[in-house]
C-alpha positions in Angstrom: 45.9 65.7 105.8 44.5 68.4 108.0 41.1 70.0 107.7 40.6 73.7 108.1 37.2 75.1 108.9 36.0 78.5 107.8 32.7 79.8 109.0 31.4 82.4 106.6 30.2 85.6 108.2 27.2 87.8 107.4 28.0 91.2 106.0 30.6 89.9 103.5 28.2 89.4 100.6 29.8 90.0 97.2 26.7 89.2 95.1 23.1 88.3 95.8 22.2 84.6 95.1 19.8 84.0 92.3 16.2 83.7 93.2 14.3 81.7 90.7 10.7 80.7 90.2 9.5 77.4 89.1 10.0 78.0 85.4 13.6 79.0 86.0 13.3 82.7 85.3 15.5 84.9 87.6 13.9 87.8 89.4 17.0 88.8 91.4 20.5 89.7 90.5 22.5 86.7 89.4 26.0 86.4 91.0 28.8 87.4 88.6 30.3 84.6 86.7 33.5 84.3 88.8 31.5 84.1 92.0 29.0 81.7 90.6 31.7 79.4 89.3 33.7 79.4 92.6 30.8 78.9 94.9 28.5 76.7 92.8 29.6 75.4 89.4 33.1 74.2 90.2 32.0 72.2 93.3 29.1 70.8 91.3 31.3 69.7 88.4 33.7 68.1 90.9 30.9 66.3 92.7 29.0 65.1 89.7 31.3 65.0 86.7 35.0 64.6 87.5 34.8 60.9 88.5 34.1 60.1 84.8 35.5 63.2 83.1 38.7 64.2 84.8 39.8 62.3 87.9 41.6 59.6 85.8 42.9 61.0 82.4 43.4 57.4 81.2 39.7 56.5 81.8 37.8 59.5 80.4 34.4 58.6 79.2 33.9 59.8 75.6 37.5 61.3 75.9 35.9 64.4 77.5 37.8 66.2 80.3 35.9 68.9 82.2 38.7 69.9 84.6 39.7 73.1 82.8 38.3 75.5 80.3 40.8 74.5 77.6 39.8 70.9 78.0 36.1 71.7 77.9 36.6 73.7 74.7 38.6 70.8 73.2 35.6 68.6 73.5 35.5 64.8 73.5 36.2 62.2 70.8 33.8 64.0 68.4 35.6 67.3 68.8 32.5 69.4 69.7 33.2 71.9 72.6 31.3 71.1 75.8 30.1 74.7 76.2 29.4 77.7 74.0 30.3 80.7 76.3 27.4 83.2 76.4 24.9 80.7 75.1 23.8 77.9 77.5 21.0 76.7 75.2 23.5 75.7 72.5 26.0 74.2 75.0 26.3 70.4 75.1 27.0 70.4 78.9 23.8 72.3 79.7 21.8 70.1 77.3 23.2 67.0 79.0 22.5 68.0 82.6 18.9 69.1 81.8 18.2 65.6 80.3 16.3 67.3 77.4 17.8 64.9 74.8 17.1 61.2 75.6 20.4 60.3 74.0 22.4 62.9 76.0 21.7 62.6 79.8 24.3 63.2 82.4 24.9 62.1 85.1 23.5 58.7 83.8 22.0 57.5 87.1 18.6 58.9 88.1 19.8 59.2 91.7 22.7 61.5 90.6 20.6 63.7 88.4 21.0 67.4 89.0 18.2 69.4 90.6 16.6 72.3 88.6 18.5 74.8 90.8 21.8 73.1 89.9 21.1 73.2 86.2 20.3 76.9 86.6 23.7 77.5 88.1 25.4 76.0 85.0 23.0 77.9 82.7 23.7 81.3 84.3 27.4 80.7 84.4 27.6 79.9 80.7 25.2 82.7 79.7 27.6 85.2 81.6 30.5 84.0 79.5 31.7 80.9 81.4 34.7 82.5 83.1 37.1 80.1 84.9 39.1 82.2 87.4 42.5 81.2 88.7 42.8 79.2 91.9 44.0 82.2 94.0 41.0 84.2 92.8 38.7 81.3 93.7 40.2 81.1 97.1 39.7 84.9 97.7 36.1 84.6 96.6 35.4 81.7 98.9 37.1 83.5 101.8 34.7 86.5 101.5 31.5 85.2 100.1 28.6 84.5 102.5 27.2 81.1 101.6 23.8 80.0 102.8 25.2 76.5 103.3 27.3 77.8 106.1 30.5 75.8 106.6 33.4 75.5 104.2 35.7 72.5 104.6 39.1 72.9 103.1 41.9 70.4 103.1 45.5 70.3 102.2 46.7 67.4 100.1 43.2 66.4 99.1 42.6 63.4 96.8 40.5 65.2 94.2 40.1 68.7 93.1 36.5 69.0 94.4 37.5 68.0 97.9 39.5 71.2 98.4 36.4 73.3 98.4 33.7 71.2 99.9 30.8 72.9 101.8 28.6 71.3 104.4 25.5 72.4 106.1 26.2 73.2 109.8 23.4 70.9 110.9 25.0 68.0 109.0 28.2 68.4 111.1 26.5 68.2 114.5 28.1 64.9 115.5 31.6 66.2 115.0 31.2 69.2 117.2 32.7 69.1 120.7 30.2 68.2 123.4 28.3 71.1 124.9 26.8 70.4 128.3 24.0 73.0 128.5 22.4 74.1 131.7 19.4 72.0 132.6 16.2 73.9 131.8 14.0 74.6 134.7 10.4 73.3 134.6 7.5 75.7 135.2 7.6 75.2 139.0 11.3 75.9 139.0 12.2 72.3 139.8 14.3 69.9 137.8 14.8 66.8 140.1 15.9 64.7 137.1 17.8 66.7 134.5 16.4 64.6 131.7 12.9 65.9 132.6 14.1 69.5 132.3 14.9 69.0 128.7 11.8 66.9 127.9 9.5 69.2 129.7 10.8 72.2 127.8 9.8 70.6 124.6 6.4 69.7 126.0 5.9 73.3 127.0 6.9 74.4 123.5 4.3 72.1 122.0 1.7 73.1 124.7 1.2 69.4 125.5 0.4 67.9 128.9 2.3 64.7 129.6 0.5 61.4 130.5 0.2 60.5 134.2 2.7 58.1 135.8 2.2 54.4 135.0 0.8 52.3 137.7 3.2 50.1 139.6 2.1 46.8 138.0 2.7 48.2 134.6 6.0 49.8 135.6 7.6 46.7 137.1 6.8 44.7 133.9 8.2 47.5 131.7 11.4 47.8 133.8 12.0 44.1 134.2 11.6 43.4 130.5 13.8 46.4 129.6 16.7 45.3 131.9 16.4 41.5 131.9 14.3 40.5 128.9 12.1 38.5 131.2 8.8 39.1 132.9 8.7 39.7 136.7 7.6 36.8 138.8 4.2 37.1 140.6 6.1 37.4 143.9 8.2 40.3 142.5 5.1 42.0 141.3 3.4 41.7 144.7 6.5 42.9 146.5 6.8 46.1 144.3 3.0 46.8 144.2 2.8 46.5 148.0 6.0 48.3 148.9 5.1 51.0 151.4 7.9 53.3 150.3 7.2 56.2 148.0 6.9 55.6 144.3 10.3 57.2 143.7 12.1 55.1 146.4 10.3 51.9 145.6 11.2 52.2 141.9 14.8 53.2 142.5 15.2 50.1 144.7 13.6 47.9 142.0 16.0 49.3 139.3 19.0 48.5 141.5 17.8 44.9 142.0 17.3 44.5 138.3 20.7 45.9 137.4 22.2 43.4 139.8 20.5 40.5 138.1 22.7 38.2 136.0 20.0 38.3 133.4 20.7 42.0 132.8 23.8 41.1 130.9 21.8 38.7 128.7 19.3 41.3 127.7 21.7 44.1 127.1 24.3 41.7 125.6 21.7 40.8 123.0 21.3 44.5 122.1 25.1 44.7 121.5 25.2 41.4 119.5 22.6 42.8 117.1 24.9 45.7 116.4 28.1 43.7 115.9 26.3 40.9 113.9 27.0 38.0 116.1 26.4 34.5 114.7 27.8 31.1 115.3 28.6 30.4 111.6 30.5 32.1 108.8 27.7 32.6 106.2 27.9 32.5 102.4 28.8 29.1 100.8 31.1 28.2 103.7 28.5 28.5 106.5 30.5 26.3 108.8 30.1 26.6 112.5 32.4 29.0 114.3 33.1 26.6 117.1 34.4 29.1 119.7 32.5 32.3 118.8 30.3 31.6 121.8 33.1 32.8 124.0 32.8 36.3 122.5 29.0 36.2 123.2 29.7 35.3 126.8 32.4 38.0 127.1 29.8 40.6 126.1 27.3 39.3 128.6 29.9 39.4 131.4 31.0 42.9 130.4 27.5 44.3 130.8 26.9 42.4 134.1 30.2 43.8 135.5 29.3 47.3 134.3 32.7 47.4 132.5 33.4 51.0 131.7 32.4 51.6 128.1 35.7 53.1 127.0 37.4 49.9 128.3 34.8 47.8 126.5 35.7 49.6 123.3 39.4 49.2 123.6 39.2 45.5 124.4 37.1 44.7 121.4 39.3 46.6 118.9 42.7 45.7 120.4 42.3 43.3 123.4 45.0 41.0 122.1 47.4 44.0 121.8 46.5 45.3 125.2 47.3 42.1 127.0 48.2 39.1 124.8 48.4 36.9 128.0 44.9 37.5 129.1 42.3 35.0 127.6 39.5 37.5 128.2 41.2 40.1 126.0 41.9 37.6 123.2 38.3 36.6 123.2 37.2 40.3 123.2 39.0 40.9 119.9 36.7 38.4 118.3 34.5 41.5 117.6 36.7 42.1 114.6 35.6 38.8 113.1 31.9 38.8 113.6 31.0 39.6 110.0 30.3 36.9 107.3 33.4 35.8 105.6 34.8 33.0 103.6 37.9 31.9 101.7 37.5 28.9 99.5 39.4 27.6 96.5 36.8 29.3 94.4 37.6 32.7 95.8 40.6 34.9 94.9 42.6 35.2 98.1 43.4 38.9 97.6 39.7 39.6 97.1 38.7 37.6 100.2 41.3 39.5 102.2 40.1 42.9 101.0 36.5 41.9 101.9 37.6 41.4 105.4 39.5 44.7 105.5 36.5 46.5 104.1 34.2 44.8 106.5 36.2 45.5 109.7 36.8 49.1 108.7 33.1 49.8 108.2 31.9 47.9 111.3 34.3 49.8 113.5 32.9 53.0 112.1 29.2 52.0 112.5 29.6 50.4 115.9 31.7 52.9 117.8 31.5 56.1 115.7 28.0 55.8 114.3 29.4 56.3 110.9 29.1 53.9 107.9 32.3 54.7 106.0 31.9 52.3 103.1 30.9 55.1 100.7 34.4 56.6 101.0 35.9 53.3 99.8 35.5 54.4 96.1 35.3 58.1 96.3 35.4 61.1 98.7 32.2 60.9 100.7 29.4 62.8 99.0 27.5 63.8 102.1 30.0 63.6 105.0 33.5 65.1 105.4 35.2 61.7 105.1 37.6 61.7 102.2 38.8 58.5 100.6 42.2 59.0 102.2 40.6 58.8 105.7 38.9 55.6 104.8 42.1 53.9 103.7 44.0 55.4 106.6 41.5 53.8 108.9 41.8 50.6 107.0 45.6 50.7 107.2 45.2 50.2 111.0 44.0 46.6 110.2 46.5 45.9 107.5 48.6 43.8 109.9 45.5 42.2 111.5 45.3 38.5 110.7 42.7 35.8 111.5 43.2 32.9 113.8 41.6 30.7 116.4 44.0 31.5 119.2 44.9 29.5 122.3 43.0 31.0 125.2 42.6 28.9 128.4 39.0 28.8 129.7 38.2 31.2 132.5 36.8 30.0 135.8 33.6 32.0 135.2 33.0 30.4 131.8 30.3 27.8 131.8 31.6 24.5 130.4 28.5 22.4 131.1 27.1 20.8 127.9 30.6 19.8 126.8 29.3 16.2 126.9 27.5 16.8 123.7 30.9 16.6 122.0 30.3 12.9 121.7 27.7 13.5 119.0 30.2 15.4 116.9 32.8 12.7 117.5 30.2 10.0 116.4 29.8 11.9 113.1 33.5 12.0 112.7 33.7 8.3 113.1 30.9 7.8 110.7 32.6 9.8 108.0 35.9 8.2 108.7 34.4 4.7 108.3 33.0 5.7 104.9 36.3 7.1 103.7 38.1 4.0 105.0 35.8 1.8 103.0 36.3 3.9 99.9 40.1 3.9 100.5 40.1 0.1 100.7 38.1 -0.1 97.5 40.6 2.2 95.8 43.5 0.0 97.0 41.8 -3.2 95.7 41.2 -1.5 92.4 44.8 -0.3 92.2 46.1 -3.8 92.9 43.8 -5.2 90.2 45.1 -2.5 87.8 48.7 -3.5 88.4 47.9 -7.1 87.7 46.0 -6.3 84.5 48.8 -4.2 83.3 51.6 -6.7 84.3 53.3 -4.0 86.4 55.4 -4.4 89.6 53.4 -3.1 92.6 56.2 -3.5 95.2 56.9 0.2 95.6 53.1 0.8 95.7 52.7 -1.6 98.6 55.6 -0.1 100.5 54.1 3.4 100.2 50.6 2.1 101.2 52.0 0.8 104.5 53.9 4.1 105.0 50.8 6.2 104.4 48.5 4.1 106.5 50.8 4.7 109.5 50.4 8.4 109.1 46.9 8.3 110.7 44.6 10.6 108.8 42.1 8.9 106.5 41.4 12.0 104.5 42.8 11.8 100.9 44.8 8.7 101.9 44.7 7.1 98.5 45.7 10.4 96.8 48.6 10.7 99.1 49.8 7.2 98.0 49.6 8.4 94.3 51.4 11.6 95.2 54.3 9.8 96.9 54.6 7.4 94.0 55.0 10.4 91.7 57.5 12.1 94.0 59.4 8.8 94.2 60.1 9.0 90.5 57.5 6.6 89.2 56.4 7.4 85.7 52.8 8.7 85.3 51.7 5.7 83.2 52.7 3.4 86.0 50.7 5.1 88.7 47.3 3.6 89.3 44.4 5.8 88.2 42.5 8.1 90.6 39.5 6.3 92.4 39.8 3.0 90.5 36.4 1.3 90.0 34.5 4.1 91.7 30.8 4.4 91.0 29.0 7.8 90.8 27.7 7.1 94.4 31.3 6.4 95.5 32.5 9.7 94.2 29.6 11.5 95.9 30.1 9.8 99.2 33.8 10.5 99.2 33.2 14.2 98.7 30.4 14.3 101.3 32.5 12.6 104.0 35.8 14.4 103.1 34.1 17.8 103.3 32.1 16.7 106.3 35.2 16.0 108.3 36.5 19.4 107.4 33.3 21.0 108.7 33.3 19.0 111.9 36.8 20.3 112.8 35.1 23.7 113.5 32.4 22.1 115.6 34.9 20.3 117.7 36.6 23.6 118.4 33.5 24.5 120.5 34.9 22.4 123.3 38.6 23.4 123.1 40.3 26.3 124.8 40.6 28.5 121.7 39.2 31.9 120.9 37.8 33.2 117.7 40.2 36.1 117.4 43.0 37.9 115.6 46.8 38.5 115.8 49.3 40.9 114.2 51.6 39.7 111.5 52.4 39.3 107.9 49.5 38.2 105.7 49.8 34.5 105.1 49.6 33.0 101.6 46.4 31.0 102.0 44.3 29.8 99.0 41.5 28.3 101.0 40.4 27.7 104.6 39.6 24.0 105.3 40.0 23.9 109.0 40.3 26.2 112.0 43.2 28.7 111.6 45.9 28.6 114.3 48.2 31.4 115.1 51.6 30.7 113.4 54.8 30.7 115.3 56.6 32.7 112.6 54.0 35.4 112.2 56.6 38.0 111.5 58.7 36.0 109.0 56.4 34.3 106.5 53.8 36.0 104.4 53.1 39.3 102.7 53.7 42.7 104.2 50.7 44.7 103.1 51.3 48.3 102.0 48.1 50.2 102.6 47.1 52.3 99.6 44.1 54.0 98.2 42.4 51.5 95.9 40.9 52.9 92.7 37.2 52.1 92.9 37.9 49.9 95.9 39.7 47.4 93.6 42.4 45.5 95.5 44.3 45.1 92.2 44.4 48.8 91.5 46.4 50.4 94.3 47.2 54.1 94.1 48.7 56.5 96.6 50.1 54.9 99.7 48.6 55.9 103.1 49.6 55.6 106.7 47.4 54.4 109.5 45.1 57.1 110.7 41.6 58.1 112.0 38.8 60.5 110.9 40.5 63.9 110.5 37.3 65.9 110.6 37.1 65.6 114.4 40.4 67.4 114.7 39.3 70.1 112.4 36.4 70.9 114.6 38.2 71.1 117.9 39.3 67.7 119.1 43.1 67.8 119.7 45.1 66.1 116.9 47.6 64.6 119.2 47.1 60.9 118.4 49.8 59.1 116.4 49.0 55.7 115.1 52.3 53.7 114.6 53.2 52.0 111.4 54.8 49.1 113.3 53.0 45.7 113.3 51.9 46.0 116.8 50.1 48.9 118.4 48.0 50.2 115.5 44.7 49.0 116.8 45.5 50.0 120.4 46.2 53.6 119.2 43.0 53.7 117.2 41.0 52.3 120.1 42.5 54.9 122.4 41.5 57.6 120.0 38.0 56.3 119.7 37.6 55.9 123.5 39.1 59.4 124.4 36.8 61.3 126.7 37.0 64.3 124.3 35.9 62.2 121.3 32.4 63.5 121.0 31.1 60.9 118.6 31.9 57.9 120.8 29.9 59.0 123.9 27.1 60.4 121.8 26.9 57.1 120.0 26.5 54.9 123.0 24.1 57.0 125.0 22.0 57.4 121.9 21.8 53.6 121.7 21.0 53.2 125.4 18.2 55.8 125.0 16.8 53.9 122.0 16.8 50.6 123.7 14.7 52.1 126.6 12.3 54.2 124.6 12.2 52.4 121.3 13.4 55.5 119.4 16.8 57.1 119.5 17.3 60.8 120.1 19.3 60.8 116.8 17.1 58.4 114.8 19.8 56.4 113.1 22.2 55.0 115.7 24.6 53.7 113.1 24.6 56.9 111.1 25.4 60.3 112.6 26.2 61.6 109.1 24.2 63.9 106.9 21.9 61.1 105.7 21.0 60.0 109.2 18.1 61.6 111.2 19.1 64.6 113.2 18.7 64.6 117.0 15.3 65.6 118.2 16.7 66.8 121.5 20.4 67.7 120.8 21.0 69.5 124.1 19.7 66.4 126.0 21.9 64.1 123.9 25.0 66.2 124.7 24.1 66.4 128.4 23.8 62.7 128.6 27.0 62.1 126.6 28.9 64.5 128.8 27.5 62.9 132.0 28.3 59.5 130.7 32.0 60.3 130.4 32.0 62.2 133.7 30.6 59.2 135.5 33.3 56.9 134.3 31.5 55.6 131.2 29.1 53.5 133.4 26.2 52.1 131.4 24.4 51.1 134.6 24.5 54.6 135.9 23.0 55.8 132.7 20.2 53.3 133.0 19.4 54.7 136.4 19.3 58.3 135.2 17.0 57.4 132.3 14.7 55.1 134.1 14.2 57.3 137.1 13.0 60.1 134.8 9.3 61.0 134.7 9.6 60.5 130.9 10.4 56.8 131.3 7.8 56.3 134.0 4.8 57.7 132.2 1.7 55.8 131.2 1.3 54.7 127.6 -2.2 56.2 127.6 -2.8 60.0 127.1 -5.9 61.8 128.3 -6.2 63.6 124.9 -4.6 61.3 122.3 -6.1 63.3 119.3 -4.7 66.5 120.5 -1.3 64.9 121.2 -1.3 63.4 117.7 -2.1 66.8 116.2 0.7 68.6 118.1 3.2 65.8 118.2 2.6 63.8 115.0 6.0 62.2 115.1 5.6 61.1 118.7 8.9 62.7 119.8 7.7 64.7 122.7 7.8 61.8 125.2 4.4 62.8 126.5 3.6 59.1 126.7 5.6 56.0 126.9 5.4 54.2 123.6 4.4 50.5 124.0 6.6 48.0 122.3 6.1 44.4 121.2 8.3 41.7 122.7 11.4 40.8 120.7 11.5 37.3 119.2 13.9 36.2 122.0 11.7 37.7 124.7 8.6 36.0 123.3 10.2 32.6 123.4 11.9 33.1 126.8 8.6 34.4 128.3 6.7 31.3 127.2 9.4 29.1 128.7 9.3 31.3 131.9 5.5 30.9 132.2 5.7 27.1 131.5 8.4 26.6 134.1 10.7 25.1 131.6 13.2 27.9 131.4 16.8 27.0 132.4 18.3 30.3 133.7 21.9 29.1 133.6 24.3 31.6 132.1 26.8 31.1 129.3 28.3 28.1 127.6 28.4 26.4 124.2 25.4 27.1 122.0 22.3 24.9 122.4 19.9 23.7 119.8 16.2 24.3 120.5 13.6 22.3 118.6 12.9 23.8 115.2 10.1 23.3 112.7 11.0 19.8 111.3 10.6 20.8 107.7 13.1 23.6 108.1 15.4 21.5 110.3 15.7 18.8 107.7 15.9 20.9 104.6 19.1 20.3 102.6 21.7 23.0 102.9 25.0 23.4 101.2 28.1 24.1 103.2 31.8 23.6 102.3 30.8 22.3 98.9 28.7 19.5 100.4 25.6 19.0 102.6 25.5 20.5 106.0 24.3 18.3 108.8 20.6 18.4 109.5 19.5 20.4 112.5 19.3 18.2 115.5 18.0 19.7 118.8 19.9 19.2 122.0 18.8 15.9 123.5 17.9 17.1 127.0 15.1 19.6 127.8 17.3 21.5 130.3 19.7 22.3 127.4 17.1 23.0 124.8 15.2 25.4 127.1 18.1 27.8 127.8 17.5 31.5 127.0 17.4 32.2 123.3 20.6 34.2 123.3 22.4 30.8 123.8 20.7 29.1 120.9 23.0 28.2 118.0 22.6 31.0 115.4 23.4 29.8 111.9 23.5 32.4 109.2 22.2 29.9 106.6 19.5 28.4 108.7 17.5 31.0 110.7 14.9 29.7 113.1 11.5 30.5 111.4 9.9 31.5 114.7 12.7 33.9 115.4 12.7 35.2 111.8 9.0 35.8 111.6 9.2 38.0 114.7 11.9 40.2 113.2 15.1 38.7 114.6 17.7 40.6 112.5 19.8 39.1 109.8 23.3 38.8 111.3 25.0 39.6 107.9 24.4 43.3 108.6 24.7 45.5 111.7 21.2 46.0 113.2 20.9 49.5 114.6 17.2 49.0 115.4 15.0 46.0 115.0 12.1 46.3 112.6 8.6 45.6 113.9 6.1 44.1 111.5 2.6 42.6 111.9 2.1 39.9 109.3 0.0 36.8 108.9 2.8 34.2 109.4 3.1 35.5 113.0 -0.4 34.1 113.7 0.6 30.7 112.4 3.8 30.8 114.5 1.9 31.6 117.7 -1.4 29.6 117.3 -0.4 26.7 115.2 3.3 26.0 115.8 4.6 23.0 117.7 6.8 25.3 119.7 4.0 27.5 121.1 1.7 24.5 121.7 4.4 22.7 123.6 4.9 25.7 125.9 1.1 26.0 126.4 0.9 22.3 127.3 3.7 22.5 129.8 2.2 25.7 131.2 -1.2 24.0 131.7 0.4 21.0 133.4 2.3 23.4 135.7 -0.9 25.2 136.6 -2.9 22.0 137.4 0.0 20.6 139.4 0.1 23.7 141.6 -3.6 24.4 142.1 -6.8 22.6 143.2 -9.7 24.3 141.5 -10.3 25.7 138.0 -10.6 29.3 139.3 -7.3 28.9 141.0 -5.7 27.5 137.9 -6.9 30.4 135.8 -5.6 32.9 138.4 -2.3 31.1 138.4 -1.8 31.3 134.6 -2.9 35.0 134.5 -0.4 35.9 137.2 2.5 34.1 135.5 1.6 35.2 131.9 0.3 38.8 132.5 1.5 39.7 135.9 -2.1 40.2 137.3 -5.2 38.3 138.3 -8.2 38.1 135.9 -11.3 40.0 136.7 -14.5 38.1 137.3 -15.6 38.2 133.6 -12.2 37.0 132.3 -12.2 34.2 134.8 -15.6 33.0 133.9 -14.9 33.1 130.1 -11.6 31.2 130.6 -13.2 28.5 132.7 -16.0 28.2 130.1 -13.4 27.9 127.2 -11.5 25.3 129.3 -14.5 23.1 129.7 -15.4 23.3 126.1 -11.9 22.5 125.0 -11.6 19.6 127.5 -14.8 18.1 126.0 -13.4 18.4 122.5 -10.1 16.9 123.5 -11.9 13.9 125.0 -13.1 12.9 121.6 -9.9 13.4 119.7 -6.6 11.5 119.8 -3.4 13.7 119.6 -0.4 11.5 118.8 2.9 12.1 120.4 5.5 13.6 118.1 7.9 11.1 116.4 11.5 11.9 115.6 13.5 10.6 112.7 16.6 8.5 113.1 17.9 9.3 109.6 17.3 11.5 106.6 18.0 10.6 102.9 19.6 13.1 100.6 19.5 13.3 96.9 22.5 14.8 95.1 24.4 15.0 91.8 28.1 14.0 91.8 30.2 16.8 90.3 32.7 14.4 88.8 30.3 12.3 86.7 27.1 14.4 86.7 25.2 11.4 87.8 22.6 11.5 90.6 23.1 9.5 93.8 21.6 9.3 97.3 23.0 8.8 100.7 21.6 8.5 104.3 22.6 10.7 107.2 22.1 9.2 110.6 20.7 11.6 113.2 22.5 10.3 116.3 21.2 12.9 118.7 17.7 11.4 118.6 19.1 8.2 120.1 19.3 10.0 123.5 16.5 12.5 122.9 14.2 13.2 125.8 11.1 14.9 124.4 9.1 17.6 126.0 5.7 16.9 127.6 3.5 15.4 124.9 -0.3 15.5 124.4 -0.5 11.8 125.0 1.2 12.2 128.3 -1.7 14.1 129.8 -5.4 13.9 130.0 -8.0 16.0 128.2 -8.4 18.4 131.1 -4.8 19.4 130.8 -5.0 19.7 127.0 -8.1 21.8 127.4 -6.4 24.2 129.8 -3.5 24.3 127.3 -5.9 25.9 124.8 -6.6 28.7 127.3 -2.8 29.2 127.9 -2.4 29.4 124.1 -4.9 32.3 124.1 -2.9 34.1 126.7 0.3 33.7 124.7 -1.5 35.3 121.8 -3.0 38.2 123.7 -1.6 41.7 123.2 -1.1 42.0 126.9 1.4 39.2 126.8 3.0 40.3 123.5 3.5 44.0 124.4 5.3 46.0 127.0 3.2 49.0 128.0 
């Protein structure tokens, strides 16, 4: 399908559009009926009515078809014509769309209800006689009529009648237009040292707003260090920058280069990307089992940012790395992007539905992530607001029709961190525990079966032979059921096969399920330590009814399974395929100037590579706009185009479109380098401004939306930054990069709460036994979809089920409890106080020490005096109270109901990690003076100066 764009020209007006007042009375000439029908009524009927009254003749609501005049006049099942030509007031169609009759309201949904102006179009058309001109007449009218909405999009081979004559406002199509690199505006003094400032200053001049002065060096280094590394600067780094004799420009440029070279840069910017792609270490839904090797994708992202991998290459590797080089483990890991969404296939799910959920998910996430377009709306119908027909959606989805899921063999890279693999023993201990339970239940079943044979005077010789054979096969799971199955396949009559689970109690049934399912779950956890990648491959779709263990890539991927034939699904229903489609991309871009010279093959291999190459083309305007828009947002807190995942009509339009295009063009010209883009943005005056304006009231009046960049908007630390900064201040932070996920301590009530996974209980959350593992950066913490860390959650860590284009910021009461009263924040404060006392000799020195580490500055005399006073008061109080050290459980008891008998039972889970657990510094390990200073440290952790970047 090819789009054709027609821009309607002034001076070709056939009729003057109706001008109506609030009561609907026309004061200007109404367009003739033909023109009104062609330009307004027909597109409106197609958009609002045809889905229920015409697209599918076999599913007409009320048997009413509105796709032609004859069918309108035939009426519905009651036989009344839909319209009375020349009399809108008596026409059922007009009565329905005005919602005058409570029993006759169309469209039915409030969100779809016609506006007053749209009802007037139908009224005037009917009153003029309700003409329905031929298609060639309609085409001629559309060719010549000036339309205020500006752009007419026509297609050949459209899916529905309305799509052939869709109109879009030009401003809604901004993202599809080719990049236009405008000349950089000159500032008033004729200088534009940084092109960004040329565009920003022009807007300031238009608003007649003076910018804030530059931020001081102490503020600037904290801002830049957090933005690029997610950590605060050390006191030594602050001193070096503040005292640098170089000019402000040169000193800051040198600082940026140092920060971009830091390995922690990749951790901070990797976290931004992981928000967008919905990274998590578990699958979500009812089967929230651990994705054992997903961590390798997380580390791939971090490495890519640290290496300043060209963004176009980054795109290609994530969409089609396994096609680009199937022998490169890095590329296989990169393709894990396609599997980051929540997904499950259990025996309770229809396999075809589960498969379609994956295809829908991967189609939409590719659109949102790389093209800033959510395309899900087009799954069921031609997109209402954007020029994305349903055919485009399913053509895009067809690219992934041969993409299958697997944990693929991928040898570990030398640069991948494999420390922490020793914790595999705790998983293996759980395996042994469940196997011993199943062994005991198996032996009980065998004893019961032998008893059953004796009681029924039956020969058990064949039974005993099969028992010996099965026991040699190794696996304990379902061993007794395998014995019964082999008896059956050996020709033994059903009435001579011992019953299932002889002599089992309700608790036995429950324990069998818990341990059998537990072993299935632990297979994924053990994959964390094996050289496999959470990835994909190309092949036939395997016939799989459930997923009970990690999926391996089959050797016969091209011989066994189903060859999916991509087709348009009616209403998105996988059981209602319609017209077949070929793999393709968004055709609108070609219609607006991007060369249509990309062919996506229909062979098994190469589809994703071709799509990735199309997305990463230098002349694809959406891709570069999308990424520079995200980079800008992650620096300034607000994107130039306010919805980074949605460049469509429903997204916010760019506030500085020429700047966005200039940045996107430069991004491509400079080799898609993200680090070069950082330097351009951060060296601008706009980035380096103070967050305080000399005339805030005037600024608020002239720039109410805060989009002039006259000041730098302060931002609160993210949840990860908050935790990492406390660990940094306390000296506990382990800066090691990469590796298997670690488990920080979590609120004990949450950690031990029962949670269903794989039809049984998930294991309780047990923190990593050693502090150096627990105190890694938060990006390395195990992220379970079904068990979010409450500290992270309360500070707006995003839900990984959905792509996060921008983190929400809330200020709510639970945050106070998390900072002042939680075990996590107090433990950090206690370690911080111990560190300060160990490195200083006087109280004043200790207060200066904690200020420099927490806030990047020394306290003034008043602050120092108040803090010392509070320290003394808290020390006195702590002398009179006894704070017990935290105790840790060795087991937890669960209550459950057996699904076989409906009888309740209980069982005990042993928490083996705590056998080797090394706790953090405890209150009982230090004196009252240290505990008193910890109270002061806690105050600093709760201060705005700690919590915000200015």
